[in-house]
PyMOL Python script that loads the backbone (N, CA, C, O; Angstrom):
from pymol import cmd

cmd.read_pdbstr("""\
ATOM      1  N   UNK A   1      15.824 -65.535 -14.425  1.00  0.00           N
ATOM      2  CA  UNK A   1      15.921 -64.837 -13.161  1.00  0.00           C
ATOM      3  C   UNK A   1      15.405 -63.414 -13.372  1.00  0.00           C
ATOM      4  O   UNK A   1      15.836 -62.722 -14.295  1.00  0.00           O
ATOM      5  N   UNK A   2      14.496 -62.988 -12.528  1.00  0.00           N
ATOM      6  CA  UNK A   2      13.989 -61.629 -12.611  1.00  0.00           C
ATOM      7  C   UNK A   2      13.692 -61.150 -11.166  1.00  0.00           C
ATOM      8  O   UNK A   2      13.202 -61.915 -10.335  1.00  0.00           O
ATOM      9  N   UNK A   3      13.993 -59.906 -10.902  1.00  0.00           N
ATOM     10  CA  UNK A   3      13.720 -59.303  -9.580  1.00  0.00           C
ATOM     11  C   UNK A   3      14.270 -60.137  -8.428  1.00  0.00           C
ATOM     12  O   UNK A   3      13.581 -60.367  -7.433  1.00  0.00           O
ATOM     13  N   UNK A   4      15.505 -60.586  -8.568  1.00  0.00           N
ATOM     14  CA  UNK A   4      16.173 -61.425  -7.556  1.00  0.00           C
ATOM     15  C   UNK A   4      15.394 -62.693  -7.203  1.00  0.00           C
ATOM     16  O   UNK A   4      15.414 -63.145  -6.058  1.00  0.00           O
ATOM     17  N   UNK A   5      14.716 -63.253  -8.186  1.00  0.00           N
ATOM     18  CA  UNK A   5      14.009 -64.505  -8.013  1.00  0.00           C
ATOM     19  C   UNK A   5      14.434 -65.458  -9.109  1.00  0.00           C
ATOM     20  O   UNK A   5      14.511 -65.086 -10.280  1.00  0.00           O
ATOM     21  N   UNK A   6      14.710 -66.701  -8.715  1.00  0.00           N
ATOM     22  CA  UNK A   6      15.079 -67.750  -9.672  1.00  0.00           C
ATOM     23  C   UNK A   6      13.904 -68.710  -9.752  1.00  0.00           C
ATOM     24  O   UNK A   6      13.441 -69.227  -8.736  1.00  0.00           O
ATOM     25  N   UNK A   7      13.428 -68.942 -10.967  1.00  0.00           N
ATOM     26  CA  UNK A   7      12.288 -69.857 -11.172  1.00  0.00           C
ATOM     27  C   UNK A   7      12.786 -71.110 -11.924  1.00  0.00           C
ATOM     28  O   UNK A   7      13.396 -71.011 -12.989  1.00  0.00           O
ATOM     29  N   UNK A   8      12.514 -72.264 -11.350  1.00  0.00           N
ATOM     30  CA  UNK A   8      12.860 -73.558 -11.954  1.00  0.00           C
ATOM     31  C   UNK A   8      11.531 -74.238 -12.290  1.00  0.00           C
ATOM     32  O   UNK A   8      10.679 -74.395 -11.416  1.00  0.00           O
ATOM     33  N   UNK A   9      11.350 -74.646 -13.560  1.00  0.00           N
ATOM     34  CA  UNK A   9      10.108 -75.328 -13.924  1.00  0.00           C
ATOM     35  C   UNK A   9      10.419 -76.482 -14.831  1.00  0.00           C
ATOM     36  O   UNK A   9      11.443 -76.497 -15.514  1.00  0.00           O
ATOM     37  N   UNK A  10       9.534 -77.449 -14.837  1.00  0.00           N
ATOM     38  CA  UNK A  10       9.737 -78.636 -15.640  1.00  0.00           C
ATOM     39  C   UNK A  10       8.472 -79.456 -15.732  1.00  0.00           C
ATOM     40  O   UNK A  10       7.402 -79.040 -15.289  1.00  0.00           O
ATOM     41  N   UNK A  11       8.618 -80.630 -16.317  1.00  0.00           N
ATOM     42  CA  UNK A  11       7.441 -81.530 -16.471  1.00  0.00           C
ATOM     43  C   UNK A  11       7.914 -82.935 -16.172  1.00  0.00           C
ATOM     44  O   UNK A  11       8.992 -83.353 -16.592  1.00  0.00           O
ATOM     45  N   UNK A  12       7.078 -83.659 -15.431  1.00  0.00           N
ATOM     46  CA  UNK A  12       7.363 -85.056 -15.061  1.00  0.00           C
ATOM     47  C   UNK A  12       6.421 -85.941 -15.873  1.00  0.00           C
ATOM     48  O   UNK A  12       5.209 -85.728 -15.891  1.00  0.00           O
ATOM     49  N   UNK A  13       6.998 -86.935 -16.540  1.00  0.00           N
ATOM     50  CA  UNK A  13       6.206 -87.869 -17.326  1.00  0.00           C
ATOM     51  C   UNK A  13       6.533 -89.280 -16.875  1.00  0.00           C
ATOM     52  O   UNK A  13       7.705 -89.645 -16.777  1.00  0.00           O
ATOM     53  N   UNK A  14       5.513 -90.072 -16.601  1.00  0.00           N
ATOM     54  CA  UNK A  14       5.662 -91.454 -16.190  1.00  0.00           C
ATOM     55  C   UNK A  14       4.744 -92.309 -17.024  1.00  0.00           C
ATOM     56  O   UNK A  14       3.542 -92.057 -17.108  1.00  0.00           O
ATOM     57  N   UNK A  15       5.329 -93.343 -17.653  1.00  0.00           N
ATOM     58  CA  UNK A  15       4.520 -94.275 -18.444  1.00  0.00           C
ATOM     59  C   UNK A  15       4.867 -95.706 -18.012  1.00  0.00           C
ATOM     60  O   UNK A  15       6.035 -96.057 -17.846  1.00  0.00           O
ATOM     61  N   UNK A  16       3.828 -96.513 -17.837  1.00  0.00           N
ATOM     62  CA  UNK A  16       4.101 -97.919 -17.517  1.00  0.00           C
ATOM     63  C   UNK A  16       3.091 -98.799 -18.236  1.00  0.00           C
ATOM     64  O   UNK A  16       1.981 -98.380 -18.561  1.00  0.00           O
ATOM     65  N   UNK A  17       3.520-100.041 -18.473  1.00  0.00           N
ATOM     66  CA  UNK A  17       2.631-100.958 -19.179  1.00  0.00           C
ATOM     67  C   UNK A  17       2.858-102.351 -18.577  1.00  0.00           C
ATOM     68  O   UNK A  17       3.993-102.809 -18.449  1.00  0.00           O
ATOM     69  N   UNK A  18       1.763-103.005 -18.215  1.00  0.00           N
ATOM     70  CA  UNK A  18       1.815-104.361 -17.687  1.00  0.00           C
ATOM     71  C   UNK A  18       0.949-105.272 -18.550  1.00  0.00           C
ATOM     72  O   UNK A  18      -0.187-104.944 -18.890  1.00  0.00           O
ATOM     73  N   UNK A  19       1.502-106.387 -18.883  1.00  0.00           N
ATOM     74  CA  UNK A  19       0.769-107.353 -19.704  1.00  0.00           C
ATOM     75  C   UNK A  19       0.491-108.599 -18.911  1.00  0.00           C
ATOM     76  O   UNK A  19       1.398-109.176 -18.312  1.00  0.00           O
ATOM     77  N   UNK A  20      -0.733-109.014 -18.902  1.00  0.00           N
ATOM     78  CA  UNK A  20      -1.131-110.231 -18.239  1.00  0.00           C
ATOM     79  C   UNK A  20      -1.642-111.181 -19.333  1.00  0.00           C
ATOM     80  O   UNK A  20      -1.756-110.768 -20.487  1.00  0.00           O
ATOM     81  N   UNK A  21      -1.942-112.402 -19.011  1.00  0.00           N
ATOM     82  CA  UNK A  21      -2.396-113.317 -20.040  1.00  0.00           C
ATOM     83  C   UNK A  21      -3.803-112.926 -20.572  1.00  0.00           C
ATOM     84  O   UNK A  21      -4.172-113.313 -21.681  1.00  0.00           O
ATOM     85  N   UNK A  22      -4.580-112.160 -19.777  1.00  0.00           N
ATOM     86  CA  UNK A  22      -5.921-111.820 -20.221  1.00  0.00           C
ATOM     87  C   UNK A  22      -6.070-110.334 -20.574  1.00  0.00           C
ATOM     88  O   UNK A  22      -7.048-109.955 -21.220  1.00  0.00           O
ATOM     89  N   UNK A  23      -5.121-109.491 -20.163  1.00  0.00           N
ATOM     90  CA  UNK A  23      -5.298-108.041 -20.432  1.00  0.00           C
ATOM     91  C   UNK A  23      -3.953-107.320 -20.427  1.00  0.00           C
ATOM     92  O   UNK A  23      -2.930-107.842 -19.985  1.00  0.00           O
ATOM     93  N   UNK A  24      -4.009-106.118 -20.931  1.00  0.00           N
ATOM     94  CA  UNK A  24      -2.841-105.223 -20.901  1.00  0.00           C
ATOM     95  C   UNK A  24      -3.255-103.940 -20.236  1.00  0.00           C
ATOM     96  O   UNK A  24      -4.261-103.337 -20.611  1.00  0.00           O
ATOM     97  N   UNK A  25      -2.487-103.512 -19.248  1.00  0.00           N
ATOM     98  CA  UNK A  25      -2.783-102.279 -18.494  1.00  0.00           C
ATOM     99  C   UNK A  25      -1.668-101.269 -18.846  1.00  0.00           C
ATOM    100  O   UNK A  25      -0.480-101.525 -18.651  1.00  0.00           O
ATOM    101  N   UNK A  26      -2.098-100.141 -19.359  1.00  0.00           N
ATOM    102  CA  UNK A  26      -1.182 -99.056 -19.716  1.00  0.00           C
ATOM    103  C   UNK A  26      -1.547 -97.841 -18.926  1.00  0.00           C
ATOM    104  O   UNK A  26      -2.701 -97.416 -18.971  1.00  0.00           O
ATOM    105  N   UNK A  27      -0.603 -97.245 -18.184  1.00  0.00           N
ATOM    106  CA  UNK A  27      -0.852 -96.042 -17.400  1.00  0.00           C
ATOM    107  C   UNK A  27       0.118 -94.929 -17.816  1.00  0.00           C
ATOM    108  O   UNK A  27       1.302 -95.173 -18.047  1.00  0.00           O
ATOM    109  N   UNK A  28      -0.404 -93.718 -17.904  1.00  0.00           N
ATOM    110  CA  UNK A  28       0.419 -92.543 -18.218  1.00  0.00           C
ATOM    111  C   UNK A  28       0.020 -91.446 -17.265  1.00  0.00           C
ATOM    112  O   UNK A  28      -1.166 -91.233 -17.011  1.00  0.00           O
ATOM    113  N   UNK A  29       0.997 -90.757 -16.742  1.00  0.00           N
ATOM    114  CA  UNK A  29       0.725 -89.577 -15.910  1.00  0.00           C
ATOM    115  C   UNK A  29       1.721 -88.491 -16.258  1.00  0.00           C
ATOM    116  O   UNK A  29       2.895 -88.746 -16.526  1.00  0.00           O
ATOM    117  N   UNK A  30       1.213 -87.276 -16.243  1.00  0.00           N
ATOM    118  CA  UNK A  30       2.039 -86.115 -16.570  1.00  0.00           C
ATOM    119  C   UNK A  30       1.761 -85.055 -15.518  1.00  0.00           C
ATOM    120  O   UNK A  30       0.663 -84.969 -14.969  1.00  0.00           O
ATOM    121  N   UNK A  31       2.751 -84.276 -15.261  1.00  0.00           N
ATOM    122  CA  UNK A  31       2.546 -83.168 -14.297  1.00  0.00           C
ATOM    123  C   UNK A  31       3.633 -82.106 -14.476  1.00  0.00           C
ATOM    124  O   UNK A  31       4.818 -82.411 -14.608  1.00  0.00           O
ATOM    125  N   UNK A  32       3.192 -80.871 -14.476  1.00  0.00           N
ATOM    126  CA  UNK A  32       4.139 -79.748 -14.545  1.00  0.00           C
ATOM    127  C   UNK A  32       4.394 -79.229 -13.126  1.00  0.00           C
ATOM    128  O   UNK A  32       3.526 -79.295 -12.256  1.00  0.00           O
ATOM    129  N   UNK A  33       5.590 -78.719 -12.925  1.00  0.00           N
ATOM    130  CA  UNK A  33       5.913 -78.153 -11.607  1.00  0.00           C
ATOM    131  C   UNK A  33       6.713 -76.865 -11.841  1.00  0.00           C
ATOM    132  O   UNK A  33       7.317 -76.667 -12.895  1.00  0.00           O
ATOM    133  N   UNK A  34       6.694 -76.011 -10.835  1.00  0.00           N
ATOM    134  CA  UNK A  34       7.436 -74.757 -10.878  1.00  0.00           C
ATOM    135  C   UNK A  34       7.789 -74.352  -9.463  1.00  0.00           C
ATOM    136  O   UNK A  34       6.945 -74.418  -8.569  1.00  0.00           O
ATOM    137  N   UNK A  35       8.994 -73.946  -9.254  1.00  0.00           N
ATOM    138  CA  UNK A  35       9.457 -73.446  -7.933  1.00  0.00           C
ATOM    139  C   UNK A  35      10.157 -72.102  -8.122  1.00  0.00           C
ATOM    140  O   UNK A  35      10.970 -71.944  -9.032  1.00  0.00           O
ATOM    141  N   UNK A  36       9.848 -71.155  -7.277  1.00  0.00           N
ATOM    142  CA  UNK A  36      10.498 -69.867  -7.330  1.00  0.00           C
ATOM    143  C   UNK A  36      11.215 -69.609  -6.012  1.00  0.00           C
ATOM    144  O   UNK A  36      10.633 -69.717  -4.933  1.00  0.00           O
ATOM    145  N   UNK A  37      12.488 -69.267  -6.130  1.00  0.00           N
ATOM    146  CA  UNK A  37      13.346 -69.051  -4.970  1.00  0.00           C
ATOM    147  C   UNK A  37      13.793 -67.587  -4.933  1.00  0.00           C
ATOM    148  O   UNK A  37      14.192 -67.030  -5.956  1.00  0.00           O
ATOM    149  N   UNK A  38      13.725 -66.980  -3.776  1.00  0.00           N
ATOM    150  CA  UNK A  38      14.220 -65.604  -3.626  1.00  0.00           C
ATOM    151  C   UNK A  38      15.742 -65.662  -3.431  1.00  0.00           C
ATOM    152  O   UNK A  38      16.249 -66.434  -2.618  1.00  0.00           O
ATOM    153  N   UNK A  39      16.449 -64.835  -4.188  1.00  0.00           N
ATOM    154  CA  UNK A  39      17.882 -64.773  -4.085  1.00  0.00           C
ATOM    155  C   UNK A  39      18.303 -63.510  -3.358  1.00  0.00           C
ATOM    156  O   UNK A  39      17.603 -62.499  -3.410  1.00  0.00           O
ATOM    157  N   UNK A  40      19.445 -63.562  -2.678  1.00  0.00           N
ATOM    158  CA  UNK A  40      19.910 -62.361  -1.985  1.00  0.00           C
ATOM    159  C   UNK A  40      20.336 -61.305  -2.975  1.00  0.00           C
ATOM    160  O   UNK A  40      20.748 -61.641  -4.085  1.00  0.00           O
ATOM    161  N   UNK A  41      20.248 -60.025  -2.608  1.00  0.00           N
ATOM    162  CA  UNK A  41      20.648 -58.985  -3.511  1.00  0.00           C
ATOM    163  C   UNK A  41      22.133 -59.078  -3.859  1.00  0.00           C
ATOM    164  O   UNK A  41      22.941 -59.509  -3.036  1.00  0.00           O
ATOM    165  N   UNK A  42      22.475 -58.689  -5.028  1.00  0.00           N
ATOM    166  CA  UNK A  42      23.862 -58.706  -5.468  1.00  0.00           C
ATOM    167  C   UNK A  42      24.304 -59.943  -6.192  1.00  0.00           C
ATOM    168  O   UNK A  42      25.464 -60.022  -6.596  1.00  0.00           O
ATOM    169  N   UNK A  43      23.423 -60.933  -6.381  1.00  0.00           N
ATOM    170  CA  UNK A  43      23.796 -62.166  -7.103  1.00  0.00           C
ATOM    171  C   UNK A  43      23.913 -61.854  -8.594  1.00  0.00           C
ATOM    172  O   UNK A  43      23.032 -61.212  -9.165  1.00  0.00           O
ATOM    173  N   UNK A  44      24.985 -62.302  -9.217  1.00  0.00           N
ATOM    174  CA  UNK A  44      25.216 -62.100 -10.640  1.00  0.00           C
ATOM    175  C   UNK A  44      24.513 -63.213 -11.408  1.00  0.00           C
ATOM    176  O   UNK A  44      24.919 -64.370 -11.297  1.00  0.00           O
ATOM    177  N   UNK A  45      23.463 -62.903 -12.192  1.00  0.00           N
ATOM    178  CA  UNK A  45      22.725 -63.962 -12.921  1.00  0.00           C
ATOM    179  C   UNK A  45      23.603 -64.737 -13.887  1.00  0.00           C
ATOM    180  O   UNK A  45      23.341 -65.913 -14.144  1.00  0.00           O
ATOM    181  N   UNK A  46      24.642 -64.106 -14.432  1.00  0.00           N
ATOM    182  CA  UNK A  46      25.525 -64.785 -15.397  1.00  0.00           C
ATOM    183  C   UNK A  46      26.400 -65.806 -14.704  1.00  0.00           C
ATOM    184  O   UNK A  46      26.975 -66.661 -15.377  1.00  0.00           O
ATOM    185  N   UNK A  47      26.527 -65.755 -13.393  1.00  0.00           N
ATOM    186  CA  UNK A  47      27.399 -66.713 -12.681  1.00  0.00           C
ATOM    187  C   UNK A  47      26.638 -67.952 -12.214  1.00  0.00           C
ATOM    188  O   UNK A  47      27.258 -68.888 -11.710  1.00  0.00           O
ATOM    189  N   UNK A  48      25.293 -67.985 -12.368  1.00  0.00           N
ATOM    190  CA  UNK A  48      24.517 -69.140 -11.942  1.00  0.00           C
ATOM    191  C   UNK A  48      24.729 -70.276 -12.913  1.00  0.00           C
ATOM    192  O   UNK A  48      24.653 -70.084 -14.127  1.00  0.00           O
ATOM    193  N   UNK A  49      24.996 -71.465 -12.389  1.00  0.00           N
ATOM    194  CA  UNK A  49      25.222 -72.640 -13.236  1.00  0.00           C
ATOM    195  C   UNK A  49      24.247 -73.782 -12.786  1.00  0.00           C
ATOM    196  O   UNK A  49      23.974 -73.971 -11.601  1.00  0.00           O
ATOM    197  N   UNK A  50      23.759 -74.503 -13.781  1.00  0.00           N
ATOM    198  CA  UNK A  50      22.825 -75.631 -13.491  1.00  0.00           C
ATOM    199  C   UNK A  50      23.312 -76.853 -14.243  1.00  0.00           C
ATOM    200  O   UNK A  50      23.755 -76.753 -15.387  1.00  0.00           O
ATOM    201  N   UNK A  51      23.227 -78.036 -13.583  1.00  0.00           N
ATOM    202  CA  UNK A  51      23.559 -79.296 -14.206  1.00  0.00           C
ATOM    203  C   UNK A  51      22.529 -80.377 -13.817  1.00  0.00           C
ATOM    204  O   UNK A  51      21.896 -80.299 -12.765  1.00  0.00           O
ATOM    205  N   UNK A  52      22.384 -81.362 -14.672  1.00  0.00           N
ATOM    206  CA  UNK A  52      21.498 -82.481 -14.360  1.00  0.00           C
ATOM    207  C   UNK A  52      22.326 -83.770 -14.490  1.00  0.00           C
ATOM    208  O   UNK A  52      22.996 -84.000 -15.497  1.00  0.00           O
ATOM    209  N   UNK A  53      22.258 -84.591 -13.453  1.00  0.00           N
ATOM    210  CA  UNK A  53      22.951 -85.889 -13.463  1.00  0.00           C
ATOM    211  C   UNK A  53      22.045 -86.925 -12.777  1.00  0.00           C
ATOM    212  O   UNK A  53      21.621 -86.727 -11.638  1.00  0.00           O
ATOM    213  N   UNK A  54      21.761 -87.995 -13.458  1.00  0.00           N
ATOM    214  CA  UNK A  54      20.921 -89.102 -12.912  1.00  0.00           C
ATOM    215  C   UNK A  54      19.576 -88.570 -12.406  1.00  0.00           C
ATOM    216  O   UNK A  54      19.078 -89.000 -11.365  1.00  0.00           O
ATOM    217  N   UNK A  55      19.006 -87.640 -13.149  1.00  0.00           N
ATOM    218  CA  UNK A  55      17.671 -87.111 -12.798  1.00  0.00           C
ATOM    219  C   UNK A  55      17.687 -86.118 -11.676  1.00  0.00           C
ATOM    220  O   UNK A  55      16.615 -85.754 -11.192  1.00  0.00           O
ATOM    221  N   UNK A  56      18.834 -85.650 -11.225  1.00  0.00           N
ATOM    222  CA  UNK A  56      18.929 -84.670 -10.131  1.00  0.00           C
ATOM    223  C   UNK A  56      19.437 -83.340 -10.681  1.00  0.00           C
ATOM    224  O   UNK A  56      20.506 -83.270 -11.287  1.00  0.00           O
ATOM    225  N   UNK A  57      18.658 -82.300 -10.458  1.00  0.00           N
ATOM    226  CA  UNK A  57      19.067 -80.949 -10.878  1.00  0.00           C
ATOM    227  C   UNK A  57      19.876 -80.302  -9.777  1.00  0.00           C
ATOM    228  O   UNK A  57      19.456 -80.275  -8.620  1.00  0.00           O
ATOM    229  N   UNK A  58      21.043 -79.779 -10.139  1.00  0.00           N
ATOM    230  CA  UNK A  58      21.911 -79.100  -9.192  1.00  0.00           C
ATOM    231  C   UNK A  58      22.115 -77.691  -9.699  1.00  0.00           C
ATOM    232  O   UNK A  58      22.607 -77.493 -10.810  1.00  0.00           O
ATOM    233  N   UNK A  59      21.739 -76.703  -8.891  1.00  0.00           N
ATOM    234  CA  UNK A  59      21.907 -75.290  -9.259  1.00  0.00           C
ATOM    235  C   UNK A  59      22.914 -74.654  -8.323  1.00  0.00           C
ATOM    236  O   UNK A  59      22.729 -74.674  -7.106  1.00  0.00           O
ATOM    237  N   UNK A  60      23.981 -74.088  -8.878  1.00  0.00           N
ATOM    238  CA  UNK A  60      24.996 -73.421  -8.080  1.00  0.00           C
ATOM    239  C   UNK A  60      24.844 -71.919  -8.239  1.00  0.00           C
ATOM    240  O   UNK A  60      24.944 -71.374  -9.338  1.00  0.00           O
ATOM    241  N   UNK A  61      24.601 -71.267  -7.113  1.00  0.00           N
ATOM    242  CA  UNK A  61      24.487 -69.786  -7.100  1.00  0.00           C
ATOM    243  C   UNK A  61      25.603 -69.268  -6.212  1.00  0.00           C
ATOM    244  O   UNK A  61      25.557 -69.444  -4.994  1.00  0.00           O
ATOM    245  N   UNK A  62      26.607 -68.630  -6.805  1.00  0.00           N
ATOM    246  CA  UNK A  62      27.702 -68.140  -6.014  1.00  0.00           C
ATOM    247  C   UNK A  62      27.254 -66.993  -5.071  1.00  0.00           C
ATOM    248  O   UNK A  62      26.386 -66.189  -5.409  1.00  0.00           O
ATOM    249  N   UNK A  63      27.863 -66.957  -3.914  1.00  0.00           N
ATOM    250  CA  UNK A  63      27.526 -65.897  -2.972  1.00  0.00           C
ATOM    251  C   UNK A  63      27.837 -64.537  -3.551  1.00  0.00           C
ATOM    252  O   UNK A  63      28.825 -64.366  -4.266  1.00  0.00           O
ATOM    253  N   UNK A  64      27.004 -63.580  -3.245  1.00  0.00           N
ATOM    254  CA  UNK A  64      27.301 -62.236  -3.779  1.00  0.00           C
ATOM    255  C   UNK A  64      28.491 -61.627  -3.003  1.00  0.00           C
ATOM    256  O   UNK A  64      28.767 -61.968  -1.853  1.00  0.00           O
ATOM    257  N   UNK A  65      29.165 -60.719  -3.698  1.00  0.00           N
ATOM    258  CA  UNK A  65      30.273 -60.050  -3.031  1.00  0.00           C
ATOM    259  C   UNK A  65      29.704 -59.279  -1.830  1.00  0.00           C
ATOM    260  O   UNK A  65      28.740 -58.522  -1.947  1.00  0.00           O
ATOM    261  N   UNK A  66      30.336 -59.502  -0.685  1.00  0.00           N
ATOM    262  CA  UNK A  66      29.835 -58.840   0.535  1.00  0.00           C
ATOM    263  C   UNK A  66      30.223 -57.362   0.518  1.00  0.00           C
ATOM    264  O   UNK A  66      31.264 -56.959   0.000  1.00  0.00           O
ATOM    265  N   UNK A  67      29.342 -56.598   1.102  1.00  0.00           N
ATOM    266  CA  UNK A  67      29.615 -55.165   1.196  1.00  0.00           C
ATOM    267  C   UNK A  67      30.791 -54.961   2.177  1.00  0.00           C
ATOM    268  O   UNK A  67      30.766 -55.438   3.312  1.00  0.00           O
ATOM    269  N   UNK A  68      31.793 -54.255   1.710  1.00  0.00           N
ATOM    270  CA  UNK A  68      32.960 -54.031   2.554  1.00  0.00           C
ATOM    271  C   UNK A  68      32.769 -52.773   3.379  1.00  0.00           C
ATOM    272  O   UNK A  68      32.332 -51.736   2.880  1.00  0.00           O
ATOM    273  N   UNK A  69      33.106 -52.892   4.650  1.00  0.00           N
ATOM    274  CA  UNK A  69      32.992 -51.767   5.550  1.00  0.00           C
ATOM    275  C   UNK A  69      34.061 -50.726   5.196  1.00  0.00           C
ATOM    276  O   UNK A  69      35.226 -51.052   4.965  1.00  0.00           O
ATOM    277  N   UNK A  70      33.634 -49.498   5.165  1.00  0.00           N
ATOM    278  CA  UNK A  70      34.572 -48.402   4.823  1.00  0.00           C
ATOM    279  C   UNK A  70      34.936 -47.659   6.117  1.00  0.00           C
ATOM    280  O   UNK A  70      34.059 -47.382   6.935  1.00  0.00           O
ATOM    281  N   UNK A  71      36.190 -47.343   6.303  1.00  0.00           N
ATOM    282  CA  UNK A  71      36.604 -46.563   7.458  1.00  0.00           C
ATOM    283  C   UNK A  71      36.529 -45.096   7.113  1.00  0.00           C
ATOM    284  O   UNK A  71      37.050 -44.643   6.094  1.00  0.00           O
ATOM    285  N   UNK A  72      35.879 -44.380   7.974  1.00  0.00           N
ATOM    286  CA  UNK A  72      35.763 -42.928   7.765  1.00  0.00           C
ATOM    287  C   UNK A  72      36.442 -42.245   8.965  1.00  0.00           C
ATOM    288  O   UNK A  72      36.109 -42.474  10.128  1.00  0.00           O
ATOM    289  N   UNK A  73      37.368 -41.436   8.623  1.00  0.00           N
ATOM    290  CA  UNK A  73      38.069 -40.725   9.688  1.00  0.00           C
ATOM    291  C   UNK A  73      37.280 -39.509  10.103  1.00  0.00           C
ATOM    292  O   UNK A  73      36.863 -38.705   9.270  1.00  0.00           O
ATOM    293  N   UNK A  74      37.077 -39.381  11.409  1.00  0.00           N
ATOM    294  CA  UNK A  74      36.319 -38.274  11.941  1.00  0.00           C
ATOM    295  C   UNK A  74      37.280 -37.279  12.487  1.00  0.00           C
ATOM    296  O   UNK A  74      38.127 -37.589  13.324  1.00  0.00           O
ATOM    297  N   UNK A  75      37.139 -36.078  12.002  1.00  0.00           N
ATOM    298  CA  UNK A  75      38.049 -34.967  12.433  1.00  0.00           C
ATOM    299  C   UNK A  75      37.251 -34.011  13.303  1.00  0.00           C
ATOM    300  O   UNK A  75      36.065 -33.771  13.076  1.00  0.00           O
ATOM    301  N   UNK A  76      37.922 -33.483  14.287  1.00  0.00           N
ATOM    302  CA  UNK A  76      37.237 -32.504  15.159  1.00  0.00           C
ATOM    303  C   UNK A  76      37.235 -31.174  14.443  1.00  0.00           C
ATOM    304  O   UNK A  76      38.156 -30.862  13.689  1.00  0.00           O
ATOM    305  N   UNK A  77      36.207 -30.398  14.679  1.00  0.00           N
ATOM    306  CA  UNK A  77      36.087 -29.093  14.010  1.00  0.00           C
ATOM    307  C   UNK A  77      36.895 -28.033  14.653  1.00  0.00           C
ATOM    308  O   UNK A  77      36.888 -26.889  14.197  1.00  0.00           O
TER     309      UNK A  77
END
""", "prot")
cmd.dss("prot")
cmd.show_as("cartoon", "prot")
cmd.util.cbc("prot")
cmd.orient("prot")
């Protein structure tokens, strides 16, 4: 994470092989990917958690602490 941006990158690999009585067909494909997401200001990078289950990436980004309104007492001069 840099400059309030989270970048997720990876590589997809697929290999398959089919055998017939006269020939064998083998296919391979590879591809890299990258996604960059803008995060709201105030996100703590240490609090971001990522997990992978059954080929699905899940990224949890906790909401930043909201700015609290401050009451200012106005006094007449």
